[in-house]
C-alpha positions as CSV (number, residue, x, y, z in Angstrom):
1,M,-17.6,1.8,-23.4
2,A,-17.1,-1.8,-22.7
3,S,-13.4,-1.7,-23.5
4,E,-12.9,0.9,-20.9
5,A,-14.5,-0.9,-18.1
6,L,-12.1,-3.9,-19.3
7,K,-9.1,-1.6,-18.8
8,K,-10.2,-0.5,-15.4
9,Q,-10.6,-4.4,-14.4
10,K,-7.2,-5.2,-15.8
11,R,-5.5,-2.3,-13.8
12,I,-3.6,-3.9,-10.9
13,P,-3.9,-1.7,-7.8
14,Q,-0.7,-0.5,-6.3
15,V,0.3,-0.2,-2.6
16,E,3.1,2.1,-1.9
17,I,5.1,1.5,1.4
18,F,7.5,4.4,2.4
19,T,10.3,3.1,4.5
20,S,13.8,3.5,6.0
21,E,16.3,1.3,7.1
22,H,16.0,2.6,10.6
23,C,12.4,2.0,10.8
24,Y,11.7,-1.1,12.9
25,F,8.0,-1.1,12.1
26,C,8.6,-0.6,8.4
27,G,9.9,-4.1,7.9
28,K,7.2,-5.6,9.9
29,M,4.6,-3.7,7.7
30,E,6.4,-4.8,4.7
31,E,6.0,-8.5,5.8
32,I,2.2,-7.9,6.5
33,L,1.8,-6.6,2.9
34,L,3.7,-9.3,1.3
35,D,1.7,-11.8,3.3
36,L,-1.7,-10.1,2.3
37,Q,-0.5,-10.1,-1.5
38,K,-1.1,-13.8,-1.4
39,F,-4.7,-13.2,-1.0
40,Y,-5.2,-10.0,-2.7
41,N,-4.3,-8.9,-6.2
42,F,-2.0,-5.8,-5.8
43,R,1.5,-4.5,-6.5
44,I,3.9,-3.3,-3.9
45,K,6.0,-0.4,-4.6
46,K,8.6,0.0,-1.8
47,V,10.0,3.7,-1.4
48,D,13.1,4.1,0.7
49,V,13.1,7.7,2.1
50,D,16.6,7.9,2.7
51,K,17.3,7.3,-0.8
52,I,14.5,9.2,-2.4
53,P,13.3,11.9,0.1
54,T,9.6,12.9,-0.1
55,K,8.2,16.0,1.4
56,D,4.6,14.8,2.2
57,I,5.8,11.7,4.2
58,L,6.2,12.8,7.8
59,K,6.1,9.6,9.6
60,L,7.1,6.1,8.9
61,P,5.9,3.5,8.0
62,T,3.5,5.0,5.7
63,I,1.2,3.1,3.2
64,R,-0.6,4.6,0.2
65,I,-3.2,2.6,-1.8
66,N,-3.7,3.6,-5.3
67,G,-2.6,7.3,-4.4
68,G,-5.3,7.6,-2.0
69,K,-5.2,8.5,1.7
70,D,-2.1,7.6,3.8
71,I,-2.1,4.8,6.4
72,I,0.5,6.0,9.1
73,G,2.1,3.9,11.5
74,F,2.0,0.2,12.5
75,M,-1.2,-1.7,12.0
76,P,-2.2,-5.2,13.0
77,K,-2.6,-7.4,10.0
78,E,-6.5,-7.8,10.4
79,D,-6.9,-4.0,10.3
80,L,-4.6,-3.5,7.6
81,S,-6.4,-6.3,5.5
82,A,-9.8,-4.7,6.1
83,M,-8.5,-1.2,5.1
84,L,-6.9,-2.7,1.9
85,V,-10.3,-4.5,1.1
86,R,-12.1,-1.1,1.5
87,Q,-9.7,1.0,-0.5
88,L,-9.1,-1.6,-3.3
89,Y,-12.6,-2.6,-3.9
90,S,-14.4,0.3,-3.0
91,K,-14.9,1.6,-6.5
92,I,-16.1,-1.6,-8.2
């Protein structure tokens, strides 16, 4: 049981950002995520919907934390930081 808890602790959270080169706010959100990554331990996976179409992403930018609920649209850094903390650490 203890080894299972260690495996969970070592798992690095993943934040997906769905973008398009035609989306102005996508670049801004990616910059914010890269900045927040300096303070919180998570991986960023960038998905370009122009190259990899997805049926469930209807608006950009879209951020998905650990496969959970989507964050849609632009969000100020402070708000995104608070949401990241809630979703990254809510299951500890």
